[in-house]
PyMOL Python script that loads the backbone (N, CA, C, O; Angstrom):
from pymol import cmd

cmd.read_pdbstr("""\
ATOM      1  N   UNK A   1     -41.022  35.184 -26.920  1.00  0.00           N
ATOM      2  CA  UNK A   1     -39.504  35.317 -27.915  1.00  0.00           C
ATOM      3  C   UNK A   1     -38.659  33.790 -27.277  1.00  0.00           C
ATOM      4  O   UNK A   1     -38.492  33.634 -26.067  1.00  0.00           O
ATOM      5  N   UNK A   2     -38.287  32.969 -28.104  1.00  0.00           N
ATOM      6  CA  UNK A   2     -37.504  31.932 -28.522  1.00  0.00           C
ATOM      7  C   UNK A   2     -36.330  31.807 -28.352  1.00  0.00           C
ATOM      8  O   UNK A   2     -35.720  32.094 -29.382  1.00  0.00           O
ATOM      9  N   UNK A   3     -35.519  31.433 -27.319  1.00  0.00           N
ATOM     10  CA  UNK A   3     -34.087  31.280 -27.036  1.00  0.00           C
ATOM     11  C   UNK A   3     -33.763  30.450 -28.188  1.00  0.00           C
ATOM     12  O   UNK A   3     -34.553  29.689 -28.747  1.00  0.00           O
ATOM     13  N   UNK A   4     -32.692  30.626 -28.465  1.00  0.00           N
ATOM     14  CA  UNK A   4     -31.894  30.162 -29.418  1.00  0.00           C
ATOM     15  C   UNK A   4     -31.312  28.911 -28.567  1.00  0.00           C
ATOM     16  O   UNK A   4     -31.797  29.100 -27.451  1.00  0.00           O
ATOM     17  N   UNK A   5     -30.578  27.808 -28.508  1.00  0.00           N
ATOM     18  CA  UNK A   5     -30.465  26.812 -27.833  1.00  0.00           C
ATOM     19  C   UNK A   5     -28.434  27.022 -28.325  1.00  0.00           C
ATOM     20  O   UNK A   5     -28.124  27.636 -29.346  1.00  0.00           O
ATOM     21  N   UNK A   6     -27.949  26.740 -27.903  1.00  0.00           N
ATOM     22  CA  UNK A   6     -26.330  26.608 -27.407  1.00  0.00           C
ATOM     23  C   UNK A   6     -25.908  25.497 -27.739  1.00  0.00           C
ATOM     24  O   UNK A   6     -26.140  24.442 -27.148  1.00  0.00           O
ATOM     25  N   UNK A   7     -24.947  25.713 -29.164  1.00  0.00           N
ATOM     26  CA  UNK A   7     -24.387  24.757 -29.756  1.00  0.00           C
ATOM     27  C   UNK A   7     -23.349  24.268 -29.051  1.00  0.00           C
ATOM     28  O   UNK A   7     -22.551  25.049 -28.534  1.00  0.00           O
ATOM     29  N   UNK A   8     -23.185  22.650 -28.905  1.00  0.00           N
ATOM     30  CA  UNK A   8     -21.690  22.784 -28.197  1.00  0.00           C
ATOM     31  C   UNK A   8     -20.740  22.837 -29.572  1.00  0.00           C
ATOM     32  O   UNK A   8     -20.971  22.439 -30.714  1.00  0.00           O
ATOM     33  N   UNK A   9     -19.698  23.424 -29.047  1.00  0.00           N
ATOM     34  CA  UNK A   9     -18.057  23.717 -29.662  1.00  0.00           C
ATOM     35  C   UNK A   9     -17.566  22.264 -29.866  1.00  0.00           C
ATOM     36  O   UNK A   9     -17.517  21.732 -28.757  1.00  0.00           O
ATOM     37  N   UNK A  10     -17.268  21.601 -30.625  1.00  0.00           N
ATOM     38  CA  UNK A  10     -16.533  20.318 -30.888  1.00  0.00           C
ATOM     39  C   UNK A  10     -15.186  20.628 -31.138  1.00  0.00           C
ATOM     40  O   UNK A  10     -15.016  21.486 -32.005  1.00  0.00           O
ATOM     41  N   UNK A  11     -14.132  20.133 -30.582  1.00  0.00           N
ATOM     42  CA  UNK A  11     -12.750  20.021 -31.093  1.00  0.00           C
ATOM     43  C   UNK A  11     -12.285  21.499 -29.790  1.00  0.00           C
ATOM     44  O   UNK A  11     -13.060  22.116 -29.059  1.00  0.00           O
ATOM     45  N   UNK A  12     -10.943  21.637 -29.920  1.00  0.00           N
ATOM     46  CA  UNK A  12     -10.201  22.943 -29.344  1.00  0.00           C
ATOM     47  C   UNK A  12     -10.048  23.691 -30.662  1.00  0.00           C
ATOM     48  O   UNK A  12      -9.836  23.035 -31.682  1.00  0.00           O
ATOM     49  N   UNK A  13     -10.130  24.867 -30.708  1.00  0.00           N
ATOM     50  CA  UNK A  13      -9.662  25.915 -31.229  1.00  0.00           C
ATOM     51  C   UNK A  13      -8.797  26.837 -30.863  1.00  0.00           C
ATOM     52  O   UNK A  13      -8.741  27.844 -31.568  1.00  0.00           O
ATOM     53  N   UNK A  14      -8.077  26.754 -29.906  1.00  0.00           N
ATOM     54  CA  UNK A  14      -7.096  27.857 -30.068  1.00  0.00           C
ATOM     55  C   UNK A  14      -6.321  26.636 -29.255  1.00  0.00           C
ATOM     56  O   UNK A  14      -6.796  25.649 -28.693  1.00  0.00           O
ATOM     57  N   UNK A  15      -4.654  27.175 -29.439  1.00  0.00           N
ATOM     58  CA  UNK A  15      -3.787  26.660 -28.944  1.00  0.00           C
ATOM     59  C   UNK A  15      -3.517  26.539 -27.455  1.00  0.00           C
ATOM     60  O   UNK A  15      -3.235  25.498 -26.862  1.00  0.00           O
ATOM     61  N   UNK A  16      -3.665  27.965 -26.848  1.00  0.00           N
ATOM     62  CA  UNK A  16      -4.240  28.213 -25.709  1.00  0.00           C
ATOM     63  C   UNK A  16      -5.410  27.214 -24.752  1.00  0.00           C
ATOM     64  O   UNK A  16      -5.098  26.951 -23.590  1.00  0.00           O
ATOM     65  N   UNK A  17      -6.462  26.803 -25.196  1.00  0.00           N
ATOM     66  CA  UNK A  17      -7.124  26.033 -24.732  1.00  0.00           C
ATOM     67  C   UNK A  17      -6.415  24.724 -24.722  1.00  0.00           C
ATOM     68  O   UNK A  17      -6.055  24.063 -23.747  1.00  0.00           O
ATOM     69  N   UNK A  18      -6.270  24.452 -26.114  1.00  0.00           N
ATOM     70  CA  UNK A  18      -5.611  22.960 -26.112  1.00  0.00           C
ATOM     71  C   UNK A  18      -4.521  23.226 -24.488  1.00  0.00           C
ATOM     72  O   UNK A  18      -4.895  22.488 -23.577  1.00  0.00           O
ATOM     73  N   UNK A  19      -3.594  23.936 -24.208  1.00  0.00           N
ATOM     74  CA  UNK A  19      -2.591  23.895 -23.313  1.00  0.00           C
ATOM     75  C   UNK A  19      -3.171  23.672 -22.222  1.00  0.00           C
ATOM     76  O   UNK A  19      -2.852  22.748 -21.475  1.00  0.00           O
ATOM     77  N   UNK A  20      -4.492  24.844 -21.902  1.00  0.00           N
ATOM     78  CA  UNK A  20      -5.100  24.902 -20.670  1.00  0.00           C
ATOM     79  C   UNK A  20      -5.661  23.396 -20.181  1.00  0.00           C
ATOM     80  O   UNK A  20      -5.792  22.956 -19.039  1.00  0.00           O
ATOM     81  N   UNK A  21      -5.932  22.793 -21.438  1.00  0.00           N
ATOM     82  CA  UNK A  21      -7.139  21.158 -21.418  1.00  0.00           C
ATOM     83  C   UNK A  21      -6.398  20.323 -20.277  1.00  0.00           C
ATOM     84  O   UNK A  21      -6.679  19.916 -19.150  1.00  0.00           O
ATOM     85  N   UNK A  22      -4.991  20.262 -21.397  1.00  0.00           N
ATOM     86  CA  UNK A  22      -4.171  19.273 -21.319  1.00  0.00           C
ATOM     87  C   UNK A  22      -3.036  19.538 -20.006  1.00  0.00           C
ATOM     88  O   UNK A  22      -2.285  18.640 -19.623  1.00  0.00           O
ATOM     89  N   UNK A  23      -3.055  20.941 -19.391  1.00  0.00           N
ATOM     90  CA  UNK A  23      -2.452  20.958 -17.540  1.00  0.00           C
ATOM     91  C   UNK A  23      -3.682  20.453 -17.032  1.00  0.00           C
ATOM     92  O   UNK A  23      -3.443  19.840 -15.991  1.00  0.00           O
ATOM     93  N   UNK A  24      -4.811  20.443 -17.293  1.00  0.00           N
ATOM     94  CA  UNK A  24      -6.190  20.186 -16.549  1.00  0.00           C
ATOM     95  C   UNK A  24      -5.939  18.547 -16.340  1.00  0.00           C
ATOM     96  O   UNK A  24      -5.971  17.948 -15.265  1.00  0.00           O
ATOM     97  N   UNK A  25      -5.713  18.057 -17.500  1.00  0.00           N
ATOM     98  CA  UNK A  25      -5.619  16.597 -17.777  1.00  0.00           C
ATOM     99  C   UNK A  25      -4.537  16.243 -16.490  1.00  0.00           C
ATOM    100  O   UNK A  25      -4.682  15.794 -15.353  1.00  0.00           O
ATOM    101  N   UNK A  26      -3.623  16.601 -17.136  1.00  0.00           N
ATOM    102  CA  UNK A  26      -2.002  16.391 -15.591  1.00  0.00           C
ATOM    103  C   UNK A  26      -2.256  16.499 -14.559  1.00  0.00           C
ATOM    104  O   UNK A  26      -1.966  15.642 -13.724  1.00  0.00           O
ATOM    105  N   UNK A  27      -2.906  17.632 -14.278  1.00  0.00           N
ATOM    106  CA  UNK A  27      -3.431  17.833 -12.944  1.00  0.00           C
ATOM    107  C   UNK A  27      -3.784  16.825 -11.963  1.00  0.00           C
ATOM    108  O   UNK A  27      -3.384  16.525 -10.838  1.00  0.00           O
ATOM    109  N   UNK A  28      -5.101  16.198 -13.164  1.00  0.00           N
ATOM    110  CA  UNK A  28      -5.980  15.035 -12.873  1.00  0.00           C
ATOM    111  C   UNK A  28      -5.425  13.779 -12.161  1.00  0.00           C
ATOM    112  O   UNK A  28      -5.517  13.291 -11.034  1.00  0.00           O
ATOM    113  N   UNK A  29      -4.626  13.386 -13.670  1.00  0.00           N
ATOM    114  CA  UNK A  29      -3.690  12.204 -13.557  1.00  0.00           C
ATOM    115  C   UNK A  29      -2.500  12.208 -12.082  1.00  0.00           C
ATOM    116  O   UNK A  29      -1.760  11.356 -11.590  1.00  0.00           O
ATOM    117  N   UNK A  30      -2.709  13.132 -11.881  1.00  0.00           N
ATOM    118  CA  UNK A  30      -1.062  13.313 -10.454  1.00  0.00           C
ATOM    119  C   UNK A  30      -1.906  13.480  -9.695  1.00  0.00           C
ATOM    120  O   UNK A  30      -1.308  13.570  -8.623  1.00  0.00           O
ATOM    121  N   UNK A  31      -3.438  13.639  -9.421  1.00  0.00           N
ATOM    122  CA  UNK A  31      -3.661  13.912  -8.312  1.00  0.00           C
ATOM    123  C   UNK A  31      -4.388  12.339  -8.163  1.00  0.00           C
ATOM    124  O   UNK A  31      -4.372  11.931  -7.002  1.00  0.00           O
ATOM    125  N   UNK A  32      -4.958  11.495  -9.072  1.00  0.00           N
ATOM    126  CA  UNK A  32      -5.099   9.995  -9.202  1.00  0.00           C
ATOM    127  C   UNK A  32      -4.284   9.279  -8.600  1.00  0.00           C
ATOM    128  O   UNK A  32      -4.547   8.455  -7.724  1.00  0.00           O
ATOM    129  N   UNK A  33      -2.591   9.727  -9.313  1.00  0.00           N
ATOM    130  CA  UNK A  33      -1.935   8.397  -9.134  1.00  0.00           C
ATOM    131  C   UNK A  33      -1.592   8.430  -7.572  1.00  0.00           C
ATOM    132  O   UNK A  33      -1.510   7.467  -6.810  1.00  0.00           O
ATOM    133  N   UNK A  34      -1.363  10.159  -7.218  1.00  0.00           N
ATOM    134  CA  UNK A  34      -0.753  10.450  -5.833  1.00  0.00           C
ATOM    135  C   UNK A  34      -1.920   9.659  -4.940  1.00  0.00           C
ATOM    136  O   UNK A  34      -1.486   9.406  -3.817  1.00  0.00           O
ATOM    137  N   UNK A  35      -3.429   9.157  -5.170  1.00  0.00           N
ATOM    138  CA  UNK A  35      -4.195   8.583  -4.270  1.00  0.00           C
ATOM    139  C   UNK A  35      -3.719   7.452  -4.013  1.00  0.00           C
ATOM    140  O   UNK A  35      -3.305   7.086  -2.913  1.00  0.00           O
ATOM    141  N   UNK A  36      -3.763   6.518  -5.506  1.00  0.00           N
ATOM    142  CA  UNK A  36      -3.589   5.354  -5.683  1.00  0.00           C
ATOM    143  C   UNK A  36      -2.162   4.930  -4.835  1.00  0.00           C
ATOM    144  O   UNK A  36      -2.144   3.871  -4.206  1.00  0.00           O
ATOM    145  N   UNK A  37      -1.209   5.650  -4.857  1.00  0.00           N
ATOM    146  CA  UNK A  37       0.142   5.585  -4.168  1.00  0.00           C
ATOM    147  C   UNK A  37      -0.198   5.122  -3.257  1.00  0.00           C
ATOM    148  O   UNK A  37       0.076   4.001  -2.827  1.00  0.00           O
ATOM    149  N   UNK A  38      -0.918   5.999  -2.776  1.00  0.00           N
ATOM    150  CA  UNK A  38      -1.098   6.382  -1.055  1.00  0.00           C
ATOM    151  C   UNK A  38      -1.967   4.840  -0.456  1.00  0.00           C
ATOM    152  O   UNK A  38      -1.758   4.030   0.447  1.00  0.00           O
ATOM    153  N   UNK A  39      -2.824   4.983  -1.340  1.00  0.00           N
ATOM    154  CA  UNK A  39      -3.655   3.749  -0.756  1.00  0.00           C
ATOM    155  C   UNK A  39      -2.584   2.716  -0.884  1.00  0.00           C
ATOM    156  O   UNK A  39      -2.307   2.351   0.259  1.00  0.00           O
ATOM    157  N   UNK A  40      -1.798   2.031  -1.838  1.00  0.00           N
ATOM    158  CA  UNK A  40      -1.331   1.384  -1.919  1.00  0.00           C
ATOM    159  C   UNK A  40       0.002   1.639  -0.941  1.00  0.00           C
ATOM    160  O   UNK A  40       0.873   0.844  -1.293  1.00  0.00           O
ATOM    161  N   UNK A  41       0.208   2.018  -0.440  1.00  0.00           N
ATOM    162  CA  UNK A  41       1.329   2.368   0.669  1.00  0.00           C
ATOM    163  C   UNK A  41       0.698   1.627   1.914  1.00  0.00           C
ATOM    164  O   UNK A  41       1.229   0.643   2.429  1.00  0.00           O
ATOM    165  N   UNK A  42      -0.817   2.349   2.471  1.00  0.00           N
ATOM    166  CA  UNK A  42      -1.326   2.103   3.425  1.00  0.00           C
ATOM    167  C   UNK A  42      -1.567   0.334   3.568  1.00  0.00           C
ATOM    168  O   UNK A  42      -1.578  -0.373   4.576  1.00  0.00           O
ATOM    169  N   UNK A  43      -1.742  -0.003   2.153  1.00  0.00           N
ATOM    170  CA  UNK A  43      -1.857  -1.285   2.319  1.00  0.00           C
ATOM    171  C   UNK A  43      -1.262  -2.126   2.455  1.00  0.00           C
ATOM    172  O   UNK A  43      -1.726  -3.085   3.071  1.00  0.00           O
ATOM    173  N   UNK A  44       0.175  -2.157   1.891  1.00  0.00           N
ATOM    174  CA  UNK A  44       1.298  -2.401   2.323  1.00  0.00           C
ATOM    175  C   UNK A  44       1.458  -2.665   3.760  1.00  0.00           C
ATOM    176  O   UNK A  44       1.310  -3.729   4.360  1.00  0.00           O
ATOM    177  N   UNK A  45       1.826  -1.369   4.257  1.00  0.00           N
ATOM    178  CA  UNK A  45       1.996  -1.431   5.637  1.00  0.00           C
ATOM    179  C   UNK A  45       1.113  -1.734   6.655  1.00  0.00           C
ATOM    180  O   UNK A  45       1.353  -1.584   7.854  1.00  0.00           O
ATOM    181  N   UNK A  46       0.157  -2.132   6.205  1.00  0.00           N
ATOM    182  CA  UNK A  46      -1.046  -3.082   6.925  1.00  0.00           C
ATOM    183  C   UNK A  46      -0.826  -4.235   6.935  1.00  0.00           C
ATOM    184  O   UNK A  46      -1.105  -4.743   8.021  1.00  0.00           O
ATOM    185  N   UNK A  47      -0.236  -5.272   5.818  1.00  0.00           N
ATOM    186  CA  UNK A  47       0.592  -6.388   5.602  1.00  0.00           C
ATOM    187  C   UNK A  47       1.456  -6.646   6.314  1.00  0.00           C
ATOM    188  O   UNK A  47       1.528  -7.683   6.974  1.00  0.00           O
ATOM    189  N   UNK A  48       2.331  -5.666   6.301  1.00  0.00           N
ATOM    190  CA  UNK A  48       3.411  -5.750   7.157  1.00  0.00           C
ATOM    191  C   UNK A  48       3.957  -5.887   8.892  1.00  0.00           C
ATOM    192  O   UNK A  48       4.856  -6.305   9.621  1.00  0.00           O
ATOM    193  N   UNK A  49       2.753  -5.240   8.861  1.00  0.00           N
ATOM    194  CA  UNK A  49       2.148  -4.911  10.539  1.00  0.00           C
ATOM    195  C   UNK A  49       1.551  -6.497  10.527  1.00  0.00           C
ATOM    196  O   UNK A  49       2.307  -7.392  10.905  1.00  0.00           O
ATOM    197  N   UNK A  50       0.505  -6.744  10.189  1.00  0.00           N
ATOM    198  CA  UNK A  50       0.096  -8.140  10.192  1.00  0.00           C
ATOM    199  C   UNK A  50       1.263  -9.235  10.183  1.00  0.00           C
ATOM    200  O   UNK A  50       1.312  -9.961  11.177  1.00  0.00           O
ATOM    201  N   UNK A  51       2.104  -9.413   9.284  1.00  0.00           N
ATOM    202  CA  UNK A  51       3.314 -10.356   9.945  1.00  0.00           C
ATOM    203  C   UNK A  51       3.633 -10.580  10.680  1.00  0.00           C
ATOM    204  O   UNK A  51       3.587 -11.706  11.175  1.00  0.00           O
ATOM    205  N   UNK A  52       4.352  -9.167  11.341  1.00  0.00           N
ATOM    206  CA  UNK A  52       5.176  -8.709  11.922  1.00  0.00           C
ATOM    207  C   UNK A  52       4.247  -9.563  13.969  1.00  0.00           C
ATOM    208  O   UNK A  52       4.875 -10.175  14.832  1.00  0.00           O
ATOM    209  N   UNK A  53       2.949  -9.251  13.984  1.00  0.00           N
ATOM    210  CA  UNK A  53       2.377  -9.701  15.008  1.00  0.00           C
ATOM    211  C   UNK A  53       2.399 -10.970  14.838  1.00  0.00           C
ATOM    212  O   UNK A  53       2.708 -11.531  15.889  1.00  0.00           O
ATOM    213  N   UNK A  54       2.104 -12.085  13.498  1.00  0.00           N
ATOM    214  CA  UNK A  54       1.585 -12.843  13.830  1.00  0.00           C
ATOM    215  C   UNK A  54       3.316 -13.774  13.519  1.00  0.00           C
ATOM    216  O   UNK A  54       3.348 -14.991  13.340  1.00  0.00           O
ATOM    217  N   UNK A  55       4.373 -13.038  13.518  1.00  0.00           N
ATOM    218  CA  UNK A  55       5.575 -13.611  14.099  1.00  0.00           C
ATOM    219  C   UNK A  55       5.852 -13.605  15.535  1.00  0.00           C
ATOM    220  O   UNK A  55       6.290 -14.458  16.306  1.00  0.00           O
ATOM    221  N   UNK A  56       5.466 -12.378  15.670  1.00  0.00           N
ATOM    222  CA  UNK A  56       5.759 -12.476  16.989  1.00  0.00           C
ATOM    223  C   UNK A  56       4.649 -13.405  18.625  1.00  0.00           C
ATOM    224  O   UNK A  56       4.749 -13.835  19.774  1.00  0.00           O
ATOM    225  N   UNK A  57       3.487 -13.135  17.203  1.00  0.00           N
ATOM    226  CA  UNK A  57       2.874 -14.531  18.429  1.00  0.00           C
ATOM    227  C   UNK A  57       3.553 -15.883  18.062  1.00  0.00           C
ATOM    228  O   UNK A  57       3.481 -16.887  18.771  1.00  0.00           O
ATOM    229  N   UNK A  58       4.226 -15.802  16.870  1.00  0.00           N
ATOM    230  CA  UNK A  58       4.849 -17.551  16.924  1.00  0.00           C
ATOM    231  C   UNK A  58       6.207 -17.460  17.831  1.00  0.00           C
ATOM    232  O   UNK A  58       6.661 -18.388  18.499  1.00  0.00           O
ATOM    233  N   UNK A  59       6.657 -16.393  17.736  1.00  0.00           N
ATOM    234  CA  UNK A  59       8.037 -16.091  18.513  1.00  0.00           C
ATOM    235  C   UNK A  59       7.706 -16.496  20.093  1.00  0.00           C
ATOM    236  O   UNK A  59       8.444 -17.283  20.686  1.00  0.00           O
ATOM    237  N   UNK A  60       6.453 -15.855  20.780  1.00  0.00           N
ATOM    238  CA  UNK A  60       5.999 -16.110  21.861  1.00  0.00           C
ATOM    239  C   UNK A  60       5.092 -17.456  22.320  1.00  0.00           C
ATOM    240  O   UNK A  60       4.539 -17.697  23.393  1.00  0.00           O
ATOM    241  N   UNK A  61       5.132 -17.878  21.645  1.00  0.00           N
ATOM    242  CA  UNK A  61       4.301 -19.251  21.542  1.00  0.00           C
ATOM    243  C   UNK A  61       5.641 -20.191  21.432  1.00  0.00           C
ATOM    244  O   UNK A  61       5.409 -21.374  21.677  1.00  0.00           O
ATOM    245  N   UNK A  62       7.243 -19.822  21.050  1.00  0.00           N
ATOM    246  CA  UNK A  62       7.877 -20.926  21.142  1.00  0.00           C
ATOM    247  C   UNK A  62       8.900 -20.961  22.647  1.00  0.00           C
ATOM    248  O   UNK A  62       9.464 -21.811  23.335  1.00  0.00           O
ATOM    249  N   UNK A  63       8.734 -19.599  22.629  1.00  0.00           N
ATOM    250  CA  UNK A  63       9.699 -19.087  24.386  1.00  0.00           C
ATOM    251  C   UNK A  63       8.781 -19.824  24.932  1.00  0.00           C
ATOM    252  O   UNK A  63       9.344 -20.755  25.507  1.00  0.00           O
ATOM    253  N   UNK A  64       7.439 -19.893  25.067  1.00  0.00           N
ATOM    254  CA  UNK A  64       6.835 -20.161  25.982  1.00  0.00           C
ATOM    255  C   UNK A  64       7.015 -22.224  26.096  1.00  0.00           C
ATOM    256  O   UNK A  64       7.220 -22.812  27.158  1.00  0.00           O
ATOM    257  N   UNK A  65       6.909 -22.720  25.115  1.00  0.00           N
ATOM    258  CA  UNK A  65       7.367 -23.797  25.083  1.00  0.00           C
ATOM    259  C   UNK A  65       8.706 -24.198  25.153  1.00  0.00           C
ATOM    260  O   UNK A  65       8.986 -25.388  25.010  1.00  0.00           O
ATOM    261  N   UNK A  66       9.668 -23.256  25.379  1.00  0.00           N
ATOM    262  CA  UNK A  66      10.836 -23.687  25.222  1.00  0.00           C
ATOM    263  C   UNK A  66      11.456 -23.950  27.438  1.00  0.00           C
ATOM    264  O   UNK A  66      12.338 -24.499  28.099  1.00  0.00           O
ATOM    265  N   UNK A  67      10.115 -23.028  27.643  1.00  0.00           N
ATOM    266  CA  UNK A  67      10.130 -22.751  29.126  1.00  0.00           C
ATOM    267  C   UNK A  67       9.602 -24.100  29.455  1.00  0.00           C
ATOM    268  O   UNK A  67       9.863 -24.467  30.600  1.00  0.00           O
ATOM    269  N   UNK A  68       8.889 -24.962  28.686  1.00  0.00           N
ATOM    270  CA  UNK A  68       7.975 -26.658  29.675  1.00  0.00           C
ATOM    271  C   UNK A  68       8.994 -27.489  28.881  1.00  0.00           C
ATOM    272  O   UNK A  68       8.985 -28.655  29.275  1.00  0.00           O
ATOM    273  N   UNK A  69      10.190 -27.181  27.527  1.00  0.00           N
ATOM    274  CA  UNK A  69      10.715 -28.046  27.329  1.00  0.00           C
ATOM    275  C   UNK A  69      10.418 -29.065  26.819  1.00  0.00           C
ATOM    276  O   UNK A  69       9.340 -29.473  27.249  1.00  0.00           O
ATOM    277  N   UNK A  70      11.133 -30.069  25.649  1.00  0.00           N
ATOM    278  CA  UNK A  70      10.750 -31.433  24.971  1.00  0.00           C
ATOM    279  C   UNK A  70      12.205 -31.436  24.612  1.00  0.00           C
ATOM    280  O   UNK A  70      13.256 -30.993  25.076  1.00  0.00           O
ATOM    281  N   UNK A  71      11.696 -32.305  23.323  1.00  0.00           N
ATOM    282  CA  UNK A  71      13.133 -32.975  22.388  1.00  0.00           C
ATOM    283  C   UNK A  71      12.806 -32.070  20.993  1.00  0.00           C
ATOM    284  O   UNK A  71      13.170 -32.518  19.906  1.00  0.00           O
ATOM    285  N   UNK A  72      12.273 -31.094  21.062  1.00  0.00           N
ATOM    286  CA  UNK A  72      12.314 -29.942  20.127  1.00  0.00           C
ATOM    287  C   UNK A  72      13.137 -29.477  20.123  1.00  0.00           C
ATOM    288  O   UNK A  72      13.767 -29.540  19.067  1.00  0.00           O
ATOM    289  N   UNK A  73      13.672 -28.768  21.138  1.00  0.00           N
ATOM    290  CA  UNK A  73      14.586 -27.920  21.551  1.00  0.00           C
ATOM    291  C   UNK A  73      15.426 -27.226  20.280  1.00  0.00           C
ATOM    292  O   UNK A  73      15.447 -26.010  20.091  1.00  0.00           O
ATOM    293  N   UNK A  74      15.949 -27.972  19.642  1.00  0.00           N
ATOM    294  CA  UNK A  74      16.974 -27.807  18.483  1.00  0.00           C
ATOM    295  C   UNK A  74      16.073 -27.191  17.314  1.00  0.00           C
ATOM    296  O   UNK A  74      16.651 -26.379  16.591  1.00  0.00           O
ATOM    297  N   UNK A  75      15.077 -27.398  17.105  1.00  0.00           N
ATOM    298  CA  UNK A  75      14.636 -27.533  15.788  1.00  0.00           C
ATOM    299  C   UNK A  75      13.670 -25.624  16.635  1.00  0.00           C
ATOM    300  O   UNK A  75      13.866 -24.486  16.208  1.00  0.00           O
ATOM    301  N   UNK A  76      12.976 -25.933  17.525  1.00  0.00           N
ATOM    302  CA  UNK A  76      12.436 -24.871  18.295  1.00  0.00           C
ATOM    303  C   UNK A  76      13.559 -23.447  18.143  1.00  0.00           C
ATOM    304  O   UNK A  76      13.486 -22.409  17.484  1.00  0.00           O
ATOM    305  N   UNK A  77      14.448 -23.924  18.971  1.00  0.00           N
ATOM    306  CA  UNK A  77      15.943 -22.099  18.483  1.00  0.00           C
ATOM    307  C   UNK A  77      15.800 -22.026  17.347  1.00  0.00           C
ATOM    308  O   UNK A  77      15.328 -20.963  16.944  1.00  0.00           O
ATOM    309  N   UNK A  78      16.084 -22.944  16.470  1.00  0.00           N
ATOM    310  CA  UNK A  78      16.222 -22.817  14.911  1.00  0.00           C
ATOM    311  C   UNK A  78      15.483 -21.184  14.732  1.00  0.00           C
ATOM    312  O   UNK A  78      15.808 -20.011  14.546  1.00  0.00           O
ATOM    313  N   UNK A  79      14.117 -22.165  14.963  1.00  0.00           N
ATOM    314  CA  UNK A  79      12.857 -21.381  13.737  1.00  0.00           C
ATOM    315  C   UNK A  79      12.668 -20.187  14.939  1.00  0.00           C
ATOM    316  O   UNK A  79      11.902 -19.257  14.688  1.00  0.00           O
ATOM    317  N   UNK A  80      13.347 -20.224  16.195  1.00  0.00           N
ATOM    318  CA  UNK A  80      13.025 -18.791  17.091  1.00  0.00           C
ATOM    319  C   UNK A  80      14.084 -17.913  16.554  1.00  0.00           C
ATOM    320  O   UNK A  80      13.771 -16.726  16.469  1.00  0.00           O
ATOM    321  N   UNK A  81      15.481 -18.306  16.106  1.00  0.00           N
ATOM    322  CA  UNK A  81      16.114 -17.351  15.129  1.00  0.00           C
ATOM    323  C   UNK A  81      16.013 -16.576  14.286  1.00  0.00           C
ATOM    324  O   UNK A  81      16.417 -15.415  14.230  1.00  0.00           O
ATOM    325  N   UNK A  82      15.135 -17.540  13.147  1.00  0.00           N
ATOM    326  CA  UNK A  82      14.889 -17.549  11.799  1.00  0.00           C
ATOM    327  C   UNK A  82      13.317 -15.986  12.283  1.00  0.00           C
ATOM    328  O   UNK A  82      13.167 -14.901  11.721  1.00  0.00           O
ATOM    329  N   UNK A  83      12.734 -16.409  13.113  1.00  0.00           N
ATOM    330  CA  UNK A  83      11.861 -15.859  13.060  1.00  0.00           C
ATOM    331  C   UNK A  83      12.069 -14.178  13.738  1.00  0.00           C
ATOM    332  O   UNK A  83      11.357 -13.275  13.299  1.00  0.00           O
ATOM    333  N   UNK A  84      13.021 -13.928  14.736  1.00  0.00           N
ATOM    334  CA  UNK A  84      13.868 -13.040  14.999  1.00  0.00           C
ATOM    335  C   UNK A  84      14.570 -12.159  14.232  1.00  0.00           C
ATOM    336  O   UNK A  84      14.641 -10.946  14.431  1.00  0.00           O
ATOM    337  N   UNK A  85      15.150 -12.851  13.248  1.00  0.00           N
ATOM    338  CA  UNK A  85      15.580 -12.103  12.400  1.00  0.00           C
ATOM    339  C   UNK A  85      14.893 -11.340  11.311  1.00  0.00           C
ATOM    340  O   UNK A  85      15.251 -10.255  10.853  1.00  0.00           O
ATOM    341  N   UNK A  86      13.463 -12.327  10.824  1.00  0.00           N
ATOM    342  CA  UNK A  86      12.517 -11.587   9.679  1.00  0.00           C
ATOM    343  C   UNK A  86      11.782 -10.664  10.924  1.00  0.00           C
ATOM    344  O   UNK A  86      10.813 -10.231  10.300  1.00  0.00           O
ATOM    345  N   UNK A  87      11.678 -10.198  12.073  1.00  0.00           N
ATOM    346  CA  UNK A  87      10.775  -9.066  12.688  1.00  0.00           C
ATOM    347  C   UNK A  87      11.770  -8.144  12.857  1.00  0.00           C
ATOM    348  O   UNK A  87      11.453  -6.994  13.162  1.00  0.00           O
ATOM    349  N   UNK A  88      13.347  -8.555  12.659  1.00  0.00           N
ATOM    350  CA  UNK A  88      14.212  -7.545  13.086  1.00  0.00           C
ATOM    351  C   UNK A  88      14.324  -6.471  11.263  1.00  0.00           C
ATOM    352  O   UNK A  88      14.774  -5.326  11.228  1.00  0.00           O
ATOM    353  N   UNK A  89      13.860  -7.148  10.135  1.00  0.00           N
ATOM    354  CA  UNK A  89      14.328  -7.135   9.235  1.00  0.00           C
ATOM    355  C   UNK A  89      12.573  -6.346   8.498  1.00  0.00           C
ATOM    356  O   UNK A  89      12.320  -6.508   7.304  1.00  0.00           O
ATOM    357  N   UNK A  90      11.782  -5.719   9.240  1.00  0.00           N
ATOM    358  CA  UNK A  90      10.581  -5.760   8.501  1.00  0.00           C
ATOM    359  C   UNK A  90      10.505  -4.638   9.698  1.00  0.00           C
ATOM    360  O   UNK A  90       9.485  -3.967   9.851  1.00  0.00           O
TER     361      UNK A  90
END
""", "prot")
cmd.dss("prot")
cmd.show_as("cartoon", "prot")
cmd.util.cbc("prot")
cmd.orient("prot")
């Protein structure tokens, strides 16, 4: 006994099937968008943390240098104030 191969049905036959298929596509799109947004948010948070760490490192170096003292105190204090402002905003 030979089984007859099922042929694939091309296209959508009813409006109900079309609505179900569109709903499935929308769900997949929302899921994909949410995953992408989460990755982008995580990446942005990581970059912000790196920037703050770098600014804090530079600020600490300037604090140590101000203790030793040199002729660059005005420039150093100006940069320290800028770094404090940047760290406070982030």
